[in-house]
Legacy VTK file of the C-alpha trace (Angstrom):
# vtk DataFile Version 3.0
C-alpha trace
ASCII
DATASET POLYDATA
POINTS 745 float
-11.013 3.853 -0.814
-7.515 4.771 0.229
-6.327 3.039 -2.940
-7.869 5.265 -5.546
-8.889 8.217 -3.428
-12.604 8.152 -4.121
-15.209 8.703 -1.468
-15.555 6.042 1.194
-16.273 2.644 -0.322
-17.763 1.380 2.881
-19.773 3.188 5.575
-17.866 4.566 8.523
-17.517 2.151 11.385
-18.657 -0.947 9.517
-16.058 -3.616 10.191
-15.749 -6.896 8.335
-17.729 -9.862 9.532
-15.599 -12.400 11.342
-15.249 -15.851 9.753
-16.399 -18.603 12.115
-14.433 -21.580 10.856
-11.534 -20.042 9.026
-9.575 -16.820 9.046
-6.673 -15.615 6.975
-4.407 -15.187 9.940
-4.386 -14.859 13.684
-1.482 -13.521 15.666
1.005 -16.144 16.812
0.452 -15.298 20.434
-0.359 -17.117 23.641
-4.106 -17.418 23.856
-5.411 -15.059 26.493
-8.827 -13.752 27.392
-10.050 -11.179 24.922
-8.887 -7.688 25.738
-10.419 -4.385 24.864
-9.040 -3.053 21.586
-6.245 -0.581 22.051
-5.485 2.453 19.949
-1.796 2.194 20.792
0.584 0.457 18.409
1.290 -2.989 19.799
3.885 -5.632 19.084
3.022 -9.197 20.135
5.740 -9.206 22.791
6.371 -12.907 23.367
6.339 -13.782 19.670
8.525 -10.782 18.906
11.133 -11.929 21.430
11.122 -15.410 19.922
11.542 -14.007 16.396
14.507 -11.870 17.472
16.142 -14.768 19.314
15.738 -17.137 16.367
17.036 -14.482 13.969
20.172 -14.012 16.070
20.621 -17.775 16.199
20.293 -17.889 12.419
22.923 -15.166 11.998
25.245 -17.143 14.240
24.655 -20.263 12.144
25.357 -18.334 8.929
28.583 -17.007 10.418
29.617 -20.554 11.281
28.913 -21.692 7.716
31.019 -18.877 6.246
33.851 -19.550 8.689
33.798 -23.261 7.890
34.004 -22.603 4.155
36.939 -20.228 4.669
38.844 -22.600 6.971
38.313 -25.577 4.660
39.095 -23.530 1.546
35.947 -24.662 -0.254
35.892 -23.232 -3.782
32.666 -21.916 -5.365
30.670 -24.452 -7.409
30.990 -24.582 -11.201
28.778 -26.014 -13.933
31.315 -28.814 -14.453
30.834 -30.162 -10.920
28.456 -33.047 -10.239
25.062 -32.265 -8.733
26.137 -33.074 -5.181
29.345 -31.144 -5.691
27.502 -28.025 -6.837
25.126 -28.206 -3.890
27.701 -28.995 -1.209
29.994 -26.150 -2.298
27.215 -23.540 -2.129
27.131 -21.325 0.963
23.651 -20.141 0.018
22.326 -23.703 -0.080
23.424 -24.344 3.500
22.209 -20.950 4.721
18.780 -21.336 3.117
18.503 -24.915 4.330
19.267 -23.740 7.856
16.531 -21.115 7.510
13.991 -23.755 6.454
14.949 -26.044 9.346
14.636 -23.280 11.932
11.365 -22.111 10.410
9.928 -25.617 10.416
10.899 -26.364 13.996
10.315 -23.030 15.718
7.548 -21.682 13.529
5.635 -24.931 13.333
5.786 -25.483 17.077
4.807 -21.880 17.774
1.743 -22.090 15.555
0.577 -25.364 17.111
1.054 -23.941 20.596
-1.055 -20.846 19.957
-3.617 -21.612 17.236
-6.078 -23.499 19.422
-5.745 -26.923 17.862
-8.535 -29.121 19.185
-10.959 -26.269 19.769
-14.179 -26.130 17.808
-13.109 -22.846 16.217
-9.430 -22.635 15.356
-7.231 -21.050 12.733
-4.354 -23.516 12.587
-4.602 -24.430 8.908
-4.713 -20.777 7.919
-1.707 -19.991 10.062
0.306 -22.813 8.536
-0.698 -21.730 5.022
0.355 -18.149 5.627
3.532 -19.097 7.442
4.836 -21.455 4.772
3.844 -19.045 2.043
6.043 -16.446 3.707
8.878 -18.925 4.130
8.703 -19.778 0.418
8.919 -16.101 -0.568
11.886 -15.454 1.709
13.894 -18.586 0.911
13.589 -18.045 -2.864
14.624 -14.379 -2.745
17.895 -13.327 -4.317
20.467 -11.352 -2.355
21.419 -8.265 -4.360
24.608 -6.260 -3.895
25.073 -4.409 -7.188
22.985 -1.352 -8.202
21.745 -2.982 -11.421
20.322 -5.847 -9.350
18.957 -3.896 -6.415
17.394 -0.957 -8.285
16.781 -2.211 -11.834
15.836 -5.803 -11.020
18.336 -7.228 -13.486
20.595 -10.251 -13.084
19.980 -13.890 -12.252
16.864 -15.011 -10.410
15.921 -18.054 -8.353
14.995 -20.118 -11.418
18.373 -19.408 -13.034
20.004 -20.580 -9.809
17.930 -23.754 -9.685
18.807 -24.600 -13.293
22.472 -24.179 -12.415
22.364 -26.475 -9.387
19.992 -29.104 -10.749
21.011 -29.240 -14.423
24.447 -27.660 -14.478
23.312 -24.816 -16.754
26.031 -22.130 -16.596
25.023 -18.787 -15.159
26.502 -15.491 -16.333
29.074 -14.141 -13.919
28.518 -10.979 -11.955
31.136 -9.260 -14.119
29.296 -10.262 -17.317
25.979 -9.045 -15.934
27.482 -5.750 -14.779
29.146 -5.249 -18.148
25.821 -5.889 -19.904
24.048 -3.403 -17.608
26.722 -0.788 -18.309
26.331 -1.350 -22.031
22.539 -1.003 -21.843
22.161 1.959 -19.527
25.437 3.880 -19.620
26.721 3.368 -23.151
23.345 3.101 -24.887
24.134 -0.214 -26.540
22.269 -3.521 -26.778
22.890 -6.347 -24.322
20.418 -9.088 -23.495
22.219 -10.711 -20.539
20.287 -10.206 -17.309
17.722 -7.829 -18.784
14.159 -7.611 -17.459
11.976 -9.217 -20.119
8.266 -9.337 -20.848
7.720 -12.597 -18.941
8.984 -10.946 -15.767
7.802 -7.362 -16.187
4.231 -8.030 -17.341
3.219 -10.197 -14.343
4.911 -7.690 -12.049
2.931 -4.802 -13.547
-0.256 -6.843 -13.190
0.069 -7.995 -9.581
1.495 -4.777 -8.119
-1.831 -3.040 -8.721
-3.962 -5.845 -7.353
-4.076 -4.209 -3.934
-5.761 -5.905 -1.001
-8.070 -2.918 -0.771
-8.721 -2.822 -4.492
-10.086 -6.359 -4.654
-11.996 -5.804 -1.427
-13.556 -2.677 -2.914
-14.297 -4.478 -6.183
-16.374 -6.959 -4.214
-18.065 -4.103 -2.365
-18.943 -2.327 -5.610
-20.183 -5.622 -7.025
-22.544 -5.784 -4.077
-23.742 -2.240 -4.774
-23.993 -2.062 -8.574
-23.705 -5.678 -9.704
-21.126 -6.470 -12.357
-21.317 -2.847 -13.475
-19.695 -2.042 -10.134
-16.703 -4.152 -11.094
-16.628 -2.398 -14.457
-16.722 0.969 -12.692
-13.695 0.050 -10.609
-11.695 -1.023 -13.643
-11.774 2.603 -14.809
-8.793 3.385 -12.594
-6.837 0.726 -14.452
-6.620 3.124 -17.387
-3.605 4.208 -15.349
-1.579 1.385 -16.916
-2.096 2.725 -20.406
-1.429 6.323 -19.365
1.759 5.310 -17.552
2.976 3.161 -20.432
2.475 5.911 -23.006
4.033 8.672 -20.902
7.059 6.626 -19.854
7.607 5.347 -23.401
7.641 8.878 -24.791
9.855 10.232 -22.011
12.347 7.444 -22.627
12.417 7.419 -26.427
12.093 11.156 -27.117
14.138 12.630 -24.287
16.112 9.729 -22.758
14.596 10.277 -19.304
15.155 7.230 -17.134
12.988 8.062 -14.120
9.951 10.253 -13.585
11.451 12.431 -10.807
14.452 13.333 -12.966
12.091 14.330 -15.782
10.131 16.556 -13.391
13.398 17.982 -12.086
14.713 18.863 -15.508
11.462 20.440 -16.737
10.156 22.123 -13.593
13.108 22.580 -11.241
14.200 21.629 -7.748
11.180 22.967 -5.821
8.778 21.060 -8.060
10.583 17.739 -7.769
10.902 18.031 -3.983
7.152 18.656 -3.657
6.539 15.741 -6.013
8.818 13.445 -4.005
7.166 14.346 -0.698
3.753 13.554 -2.197
5.028 10.237 -3.518
6.544 9.265 -0.167
3.258 10.003 1.578
1.552 7.714 -0.913
4.031 4.925 -0.150
3.639 5.455 3.592
-0.130 5.096 3.214
0.245 1.884 1.240
2.020 0.155 4.105
-0.410 0.876 6.915
-3.496 0.550 4.713
-2.572 -2.931 3.471
-1.474 -4.010 6.938
-4.781 -2.735 8.282
-6.781 -4.688 5.717
-5.072 -7.940 6.692
-5.267 -7.165 10.419
-8.965 -6.437 10.135
-9.613 -9.984 8.943
-8.360 -11.493 12.184
-9.844 -9.392 14.912
-11.170 -6.005 15.998
-8.824 -3.106 15.552
-6.399 -2.918 18.457
-6.777 -6.564 19.476
-3.734 -8.802 19.768
-4.853 -10.829 16.763
-5.220 -7.650 14.706
-1.722 -6.452 15.571
-0.126 -9.852 15.136
-1.568 -10.194 11.659
-0.666 -6.638 10.704
2.957 -6.998 11.806
3.417 -10.391 10.178
1.911 -9.264 6.876
4.522 -6.477 6.763
7.429 -8.507 8.151
7.391 -11.096 5.359
7.709 -8.760 2.330
10.139 -6.549 4.238
12.433 -9.529 4.759
12.765 -10.609 1.162
13.003 -7.157 -0.427
15.657 -6.067 2.072
17.616 -9.055 0.762
17.088 -8.584 -2.946
15.542 -5.194 -3.689
13.821 -4.908 -7.054
15.230 -8.273 -8.202
13.461 -10.085 -5.347
10.302 -8.038 -5.857
10.061 -8.867 -9.553
10.547 -12.604 -9.042
8.033 -12.771 -6.193
5.578 -10.785 -8.339
5.704 -13.462 -11.049
5.108 -16.157 -8.443
2.300 -14.271 -6.713
0.599 -13.261 -9.960
0.225 -16.904 -10.916
-1.147 -17.815 -7.501
-3.623 -14.942 -7.480
-5.065 -15.942 -10.862
-5.159 -19.613 -9.866
-7.042 -18.991 -6.629
-9.475 -16.576 -8.281
-10.335 -19.258 -10.843
-10.840 -21.762 -8.002
-13.110 -19.359 -6.123
-15.191 -18.550 -9.211
-15.494 -22.254 -9.894
-16.703 -22.776 -6.332
-19.363 -20.096 -6.803
-20.496 -21.835 -9.977
-20.746 -25.091 -8.023
-23.115 -23.565 -5.456
-26.395 -25.132 -6.584
-28.714 -22.626 -4.974
-26.991 -19.652 -6.599
-26.206 -21.203 -9.986
-29.627 -22.822 -10.425
-31.545 -19.668 -9.607
-29.438 -17.036 -11.363
-25.903 -15.908 -12.281
-23.706 -12.932 -11.461
-24.503 -11.082 -14.679
-28.278 -11.298 -14.530
-29.301 -11.344 -10.865
-30.907 -8.169 -9.485
-31.780 -7.538 -5.824
-35.298 -6.533 -4.807
-34.903 -5.227 -1.256
-31.268 -4.225 -0.670
-31.666 -0.766 -2.221
-35.264 0.397 -1.675
-34.788 3.681 -3.551
-34.405 1.841 -6.870
-35.904 -1.590 -6.201
-32.796 -3.069 -7.823
-29.124 -2.180 -7.812
-28.119 1.232 -6.508
-28.064 3.895 -9.217
-25.170 5.895 -10.614
-22.469 3.340 -11.324
-21.451 5.448 -14.289
-20.531 8.382 -12.014
-17.911 6.185 -10.317
-16.727 4.895 -13.697
-16.386 8.345 -15.262
-14.603 9.852 -12.261
-12.253 6.865 -12.225
-11.491 7.368 -15.914
-10.692 11.046 -15.341
-8.290 10.245 -12.526
-6.852 7.145 -14.182
-6.054 8.871 -17.466
-5.095 12.365 -16.341
-3.368 12.311 -12.973
-3.587 9.346 -10.626
-0.983 6.943 -12.085
1.853 9.458 -11.741
1.281 9.579 -7.978
2.123 5.890 -7.601
5.835 5.041 -7.993
5.013 1.345 -7.695
3.621 1.688 -11.221
5.825 4.431 -12.684
9.072 2.797 -11.520
8.202 -0.173 -13.723
7.762 2.236 -16.609
11.541 2.618 -16.694
12.499 -1.072 -16.510
13.390 -3.221 -19.505
13.498 -1.814 -23.020
10.884 0.810 -23.981
8.981 -1.628 -26.215
9.032 -4.400 -23.615
7.812 -1.958 -20.974
4.977 -0.679 -23.171
3.800 -4.183 -24.017
4.039 -5.172 -20.341
1.996 -2.173 -19.216
-0.750 -2.758 -21.755
-0.971 -6.521 -21.230
-0.560 -6.314 -17.453
-3.106 -3.525 -17.207
-5.653 -5.440 -19.247
-5.145 -8.544 -17.114
-5.409 -6.529 -13.886
-8.657 -4.904 -15.054
-10.087 -8.320 -15.925
-9.078 -9.649 -12.500
-10.836 -6.745 -10.777
-13.930 -7.172 -12.937
-14.288 -10.869 -12.161
-13.669 -10.350 -8.464
-16.920 -8.370 -8.477
-18.654 -11.747 -8.971
-17.881 -12.364 -5.309
-19.705 -9.142 -4.453
-22.788 -10.138 -6.437
-22.722 -13.546 -4.760
-22.525 -11.826 -1.387
-25.426 -9.500 -2.197
-27.513 -12.503 -3.283
-27.054 -14.247 0.052
-27.325 -11.010 2.038
-30.816 -10.508 0.688
-31.661 -14.186 1.147
-30.480 -14.568 4.740
-31.805 -11.219 5.932
-35.201 -12.492 4.820
-35.213 -16.140 5.924
-33.333 -15.479 9.172
-35.185 -12.243 10.024
-31.784 -10.767 10.890
-31.525 -7.965 13.424
-27.949 -6.887 12.959
-25.883 -10.027 13.509
-28.599 -11.777 15.520
-31.064 -14.320 14.095
-34.597 -12.989 14.623
-37.638 -14.708 16.091
-39.264 -14.863 12.675
-36.568 -17.055 11.137
-37.860 -19.720 8.779
-36.736 -23.283 8.240
-34.368 -22.106 5.486
-32.229 -20.289 8.039
-29.174 -22.421 8.933
-28.915 -23.590 12.515
-25.328 -24.832 12.544
-23.802 -21.394 11.938
-24.851 -17.764 12.339
-25.689 -16.529 8.849
-26.740 -13.107 10.172
-23.215 -12.448 11.408
-21.948 -12.825 7.845
-24.456 -10.415 6.300
-24.471 -7.751 9.016
-22.964 -4.375 8.221
-21.500 -3.706 4.794
-23.080 -5.581 1.919
-20.617 -7.956 0.226
-17.780 -7.466 2.703
-15.192 -9.932 1.378
-14.594 -11.748 4.676
-18.322 -12.300 5.190
-18.785 -13.539 1.629
-15.844 -15.922 2.115
-17.564 -17.400 5.148
-20.834 -17.882 3.276
-19.035 -19.430 0.311
-17.180 -21.820 2.597
-20.444 -23.027 4.153
-22.174 -23.488 0.790
-19.306 -25.246 -0.981
-16.075 -26.373 0.714
-14.629 -24.874 3.867
-11.242 -24.566 2.177
-12.682 -22.117 -0.353
-12.941 -19.557 2.418
-9.199 -19.879 2.888
-8.667 -19.370 -0.845
-10.566 -16.066 -0.804
-8.506 -14.893 2.134
-5.315 -16.129 0.493
-6.040 -13.914 -2.514
-6.139 -10.988 -0.089
-2.790 -11.994 1.409
-1.189 -12.360 -2.014
-2.488 -8.943 -3.048
-1.188 -7.337 0.128
2.278 -8.912 -0.062
2.811 -8.073 -3.720
1.809 -4.489 -3.025
4.050 -4.138 0.003
7.206 -5.548 -1.598
6.810 -3.124 -4.501
6.078 -0.299 -2.067
9.297 -0.943 -0.160
11.436 -1.066 -3.311
9.934 2.210 -4.551
10.419 3.855 -1.165
14.040 2.712 -1.001
14.746 4.184 -4.432
12.976 7.409 -3.536
14.996 7.964 -0.369
18.410 6.526 -1.275
18.644 7.878 -4.829
16.166 10.692 -5.349
16.386 12.347 -1.917
19.996 11.408 -1.146
21.043 12.406 -4.655
21.104 15.941 -3.274
23.766 14.976 -0.705
26.590 13.713 -2.953
27.124 10.592 -0.865
30.198 8.360 -1.334
30.073 6.799 -4.773
28.247 9.749 -6.379
30.753 11.207 -8.820
28.502 13.617 -10.717
29.833 16.722 -9.008
26.398 18.370 -8.949
23.398 17.746 -6.668
20.111 16.387 -7.912
18.071 13.190 -7.878
19.944 10.084 -8.982
18.470 7.644 -11.480
18.622 3.869 -11.006
20.461 3.785 -14.335
23.285 6.002 -12.998
25.242 2.855 -12.219
28.608 4.582 -11.979
27.299 7.083 -9.425
25.593 4.667 -7.018
27.687 3.288 -4.182
27.147 0.800 -1.393
26.166 3.681 0.874
23.079 4.238 -1.271
22.111 0.549 -1.094
22.624 0.496 2.679
20.349 3.516 3.039
17.813 1.798 0.789
17.696 -1.289 3.012
17.436 0.856 6.149
14.588 2.819 4.562
12.588 -0.363 4.027
12.955 -1.395 7.669
12.190 2.096 8.954
9.103 2.460 6.787
7.835 -0.992 7.766
8.096 -0.229 11.478
6.839 3.353 11.497
4.003 2.899 9.003
2.689 -0.248 10.696
2.894 1.376 14.119
0.968 4.340 12.682
-2.102 2.099 12.644
-2.187 2.649 16.398
-3.141 6.310 16.026
-5.495 5.890 13.109
-8.402 8.303 13.317
-9.878 11.045 11.201
-6.430 11.879 9.837
-6.302 8.383 8.363
-9.665 8.822 6.741
-8.350 11.925 4.960
-6.369 9.599 2.682
-9.615 8.655 0.935
-9.204 11.966 -0.924
-5.670 11.125 -2.122
-6.649 10.581 -5.739
-8.461 13.919 -5.774
-5.577 15.715 -4.029
-3.110 14.893 -6.823
-5.245 16.075 -9.737
-2.809 18.955 -10.285
0.199 16.816 -11.266
-1.433 15.337 -14.373
-1.131 18.161 -16.896
2.537 18.996 -16.090
3.590 15.371 -16.499
1.606 14.711 -19.665
2.945 17.923 -21.198
6.542 16.735 -20.694
5.936 14.252 -23.529
5.586 17.034 -26.123
7.959 19.677 -24.775
10.460 21.107 -27.217
14.054 20.795 -25.993
17.053 22.866 -26.958
18.991 21.028 -29.668
20.287 21.439 -33.229
20.244 25.219 -32.927
16.531 25.447 -32.117
15.382 26.912 -28.798
13.740 24.845 -26.090
10.878 25.584 -23.716
11.835 27.355 -20.524
11.880 25.486 -17.239
8.529 26.296 -15.568
8.385 25.685 -11.791
5.101 27.507 -11.216
3.399 25.439 -13.927
3.932 22.424 -11.676
3.624 23.964 -8.222
0.452 26.045 -8.615
-1.785 23.286 -10.098
-0.409 20.830 -7.534
-1.254 23.143 -4.623
-4.712 23.913 -6.021
-5.331 20.189 -6.486
-4.461 19.604 -2.836
-6.909 22.311 -1.811
-9.642 20.618 -3.843
-8.852 17.182 -2.448
-8.616 18.176 1.198
-11.742 20.310 0.944
-13.582 17.428 -0.708
-12.702 15.169 2.200
-13.349 17.743 4.948
-16.659 18.904 3.467
-17.826 15.314 3.122
-16.916 14.648 6.742
-18.700 17.783 7.974
-21.728 17.487 5.707
-21.271 20.942 4.184
-18.780 23.320 2.582
-17.853 24.831 -0.738
-17.341 21.481 -2.493
-20.313 19.749 -0.902
-22.858 20.714 -3.562
-20.593 20.214 -6.571
-22.379 17.106 -7.805
-23.010 15.580 -11.217
-25.647 12.931 -11.808
-29.208 12.196 -10.665
-32.236 10.121 -11.628
-35.975 10.095 -11.086
-35.485 7.843 -8.059
-32.379 9.517 -6.611
-31.611 13.221 -6.332
-27.919 12.378 -6.415
-25.815 9.264 -6.557
-23.235 7.939 -4.126
-20.450 9.161 -6.421
-22.097 12.298 -7.803
-20.075 14.638 -5.625
-16.884 12.736 -6.301
-17.452 13.096 -10.043
-18.381 16.767 -9.855
-15.364 17.773 -7.779
-12.977 15.854 -10.035
-14.369 17.270 -13.270
-14.216 20.850 -12.010
-10.905 20.427 -10.210
-9.117 18.782 -13.110
-10.373 21.456 -15.501
-9.111 24.255 -13.245
-5.743 22.570 -12.669
-5.195 22.028 -16.404
-6.076 25.655 -17.056
-3.677 26.868 -14.365
-0.893 24.781 -15.845
-1.167 26.486 -19.219
-1.425 29.935 -17.628
1.772 29.566 -15.630
3.599 27.670 -18.325
2.862 30.562 -20.663
4.023 32.968 -17.968
7.455 31.339 -17.803
7.814 31.301 -21.590
6.857 34.985 -21.707
9.576 35.802 -19.176
12.091 34.183 -21.513
10.848 36.237 -24.442
11.248 39.370 -22.325
14.900 38.535 -21.688
14.620 37.071 -18.194
17.252 34.314 -18.207
16.741 32.999 -14.690
14.891 29.910 -15.939
17.047 27.893 -18.396
15.850 26.214 -21.559
15.141 22.495 -21.193
17.802 20.212 -22.655
17.490 16.528 -23.582
18.718 14.203 -20.867
22.277 12.998 -21.384
23.822 9.810 -20.033
25.915 11.451 -17.321
23.363 12.139 -14.604
20.637 14.660 -14.067
21.824 18.198 -13.436
20.044 21.478 -13.977
20.654 25.178 -13.526
22.743 27.759 -15.361
26.135 26.145 -14.788
24.843 22.682 -15.428
22.968 23.840 -18.475
26.162 25.223 -19.936
27.894 21.914 -19.330
25.036 19.957 -20.876
24.659 22.181 -23.916
27.747 20.826 -25.611
26.316 17.315 -25.438
22.750 18.298 -26.321
23.074 17.966 -30.077
24.621 14.513 -30.065
22.240 13.339 -27.369
19.220 14.471 -29.375
20.437 12.637 -32.447
20.923 9.335 -30.642
17.916 9.275 -28.306
15.330 7.533 -30.443
17.827 5.352 -32.264
19.463 4.014 -29.112
16.132 3.386 -27.396
14.494 1.654 -30.328
17.516 -0.580 -30.973
16.561 -2.377 -27.803
14.423 -5.227 -28.985
11.615 -6.684 -26.941
13.048 -9.343 -24.647
10.686 -12.317 -24.527
LINES 1 746
745 0 1 2 3 4 5 6 7 8 9 10 11 12 13 14 15 16 17 18 19 20 21 22 23 24 25 26 27 28 29 30 31 32 33 34 35 36 37 38 39 40 41 42 43 44 45 46 47 48 49 50 51 52 53 54 55 56 57 58 59 60 61 62 63 64 65 66 67 68 69 70 71 72 73 74 75 76 77 78 79 80 81 82 83 84 85 86 87 88 89 90 91 92 93 94 95 96 97 98 99 100 101 102 103 104 105 106 107 108 109 110 111 112 113 114 115 116 117 118 119 120 121 122 123 124 125 126 127 128 129 130 131 132 133 134 135 136 137 138 139 140 141 142 143 144 145 146 147 148 149 150 151 152 153 154 155 156 157 158 159 160 161 162 163 164 165 166 167 168 169 170 171 172 173 174 175 176 177 178 179 180 181 182 183 184 185 186 187 188 189 190 191 192 193 194 195 196 197 198 199 200 201 202 203 204 205 206 207 208 209 210 211 212 213 214 215 216 217 218 219 220 221 222 223 224 225 226 227 228 229 230 231 232 233 234 235 236 237 238 239 240 241 242 243 244 245 246 247 248 249 250 251 252 253 254 255 256 257 258 259 260 261 262 263 264 265 266 267 268 269 270 271 272 273 274 275 276 277 278 279 280 281 282 283 284 285 286 287 288 289 290 291 292 293 294 295 296 297 298 299 300 301 302 303 304 305 306 307 308 309 310 311 312 313 314 315 316 317 318 319 320 321 322 323 324 325 326 327 328 329 330 331 332 333 334 335 336 337 338 339 340 341 342 343 344 345 346 347 348 349 350 351 352 353 354 355 356 357 358 359 360 361 362 363 364 365 366 367 368 369 370 371 372 373 374 375 376 377 378 379 380 381 382 383 384 385 386 387 388 389 390 391 392 393 394 395 396 397 398 399 400 401 402 403 404 405 406 407 408 409 410 411 412 413 414 415 416 417 418 419 420 421 422 423 424 425 426 427 428 429 430 431 432 433 434 435 436 437 438 439 440 441 442 443 444 445 446 447 448 449 450 451 452 453 454 455 456 457 458 459 460 461 462 463 464 465 466 467 468 469 470 471 472 473 474 475 476 477 478 479 480 481 482 483 484 485 486 487 488 489 490 491 492 493 494 495 496 497 498 499 500 501 502 503 504 505 506 507 508 509 510 511 512 513 514 515 516 517 518 519 520 521 522 523 524 525 526 527 528 529 530 531 532 533 534 535 536 537 538 539 540 541 542 543 544 545 546 547 548 549 550 551 552 553 554 555 556 557 558 559 560 561 562 563 564 565 566 567 568 569 570 571 572 573 574 575 576 577 578 579 580 581 582 583 584 585 586 587 588 589 590 591 592 593 594 595 596 597 598 599 600 601 602 603 604 605 606 607 608 609 610 611 612 613 614 615 616 617 618 619 620 621 622 623 624 625 626 627 628 629 630 631 632 633 634 635 636 637 638 639 640 641 642 643 644 645 646 647 648 649 650 651 652 653 654 655 656 657 658 659 660 661 662 663 664 665 666 667 668 669 670 671 672 673 674 675 676 677 678 679 680 681 682 683 684 685 686 687 688 689 690 691 692 693 694 695 696 697 698 699 700 701 702 703 704 705 706 707 708 709 710 711 712 713 714 715 716 717 718 719 720 721 722 723 724 725 726 727 728 729 730 731 732 733 734 735 736 737 738 739 740 741 742 743 744
């Protein structure tokens, strides 16, 4: 699982079964004879040329619209105008309408020309569904220019715009929104205009952690452990509660407004740079891993259909977040969260309507008899996965994922905390119920392997009359038990064919919501936190260090331009990286174990004593962050390498066994995480104490930690002297100013 960093959730080399009647996507390419899969990154050349040509045509059309408005002197629409007047005076209306027209004509024709309409097996309906879904996400995205919109997700959204045009409801001006953002984040006051409220933040928190791989793995675990497998996977969703608590305390006690700046202030420049590199690697992995999941549904790795699907699944979210940044991501998250829940309910209802399954058993009570011979039922040791997930989810894993932690600093502290708790609970429930699909798949895997006498994906000579003759059931149950694409095919044959599309559409929604959040986090990381060291135009702090999204007066258009370029660069490079996927890629399955060392330093920041009101503060402690982090990486990489090689110093560190099984599938994963986390926590306290002892001995190289002020994040002796004068007043106003912000509903 490259999502949560556990051991492999599916055996090496077992690819998903191919749907016969439906597929999520196929590349919009001319149909050619099947080619051997290639390990080289491939762009569907003809479709790519068409996309570029149409994009240039669209830019030309937009330029003509702008020029026409300028020549005719058309004034912007106002709430007092009639409906037609508001619409006709809107440049955005004409630009978005032009986009829809071009998409309908060119995209629709392209799909029909390449999808195989008229063939017995075609993917046309799926292509149209995916295409128009992408068009809807792009055409409803806001275009953000100001830092409070692009980085904080504040301002007007598509629904505000629609109310203005359709009902004449006045919208706040950009100046009013910017003034409100300044009052909230710079002056520490209260301003409700444009703020991110619970109804936006909670769905965003929920859907951003419904990864394509996470729901796929939930189904897989459901096929291995039953519904207890789904419960085991929800253990990682403790991360929501850990993130909410840590971010709430960092914001209300110390006024920290981003996690990297908190790490910087408490542990120094070297620590935050190491932390940022780790975070960027995580974001890089998210792009190719989600693209690979979608690509794998449409064809073998390296095939044209695989690459077409992978590139398209990345192109769509890249387009709308380049336009709107965090504002576009948050709005699309609300939209996609609703769709994901809706389609899951539809799929579960379809399973309930399957007479054979529902009349014989249900997902909570059915037990296999032949799938796992060692136990004669479900595989043993689900609790080892659950416990290891809890350890990672509570202690360390959430702080490695900026997609989650960035949302910990949006909205007011109380709104954020409520959003994290509610969104996390909803996400865990979603993952749990998706395991029903895995149980359903295991049920039919056992059934069809028996009645069809399956030999791999081939129907055997001993097949009985219960084996279907109009489709190859063995192809859907070959390989990994409860592979989501195979289960979708079975479900489509037993209920309605469209249900297969719904299962696949859930995967697409999960992938897109993950990718748009990944791109916004990556853009913030590079343009603010990395480039904050460069004092780019617009940065008036006078001292290097990571910028916060709330440093509105120190963020210029150069930062936003770099942010947009980062999204495009990451989309291209990370997707192309699929072409060289090999053992190095598989090393990412140890990611959650590799970051075990960052947990204790970040949790401890919530109780650190800062210098204020004449009392001393704890000393900045770089080694307390660096040493546990490095040791955690050693544990994680050794865990992966030893598992690959079948031996090594971590190979026999296992916890859990039974009378039937000497060890469980996750025994080694649990053992390594328990031991590794314990050692990393111990090392943190050793080196934290070392730094405090140096201070007691008169070594002044490491300054005392001060509360964060509202003028940027700076650290070091000179900066500490500058901050010290403001420390007392900042300490007195931190909790009061944060708690005055009421929950925006």
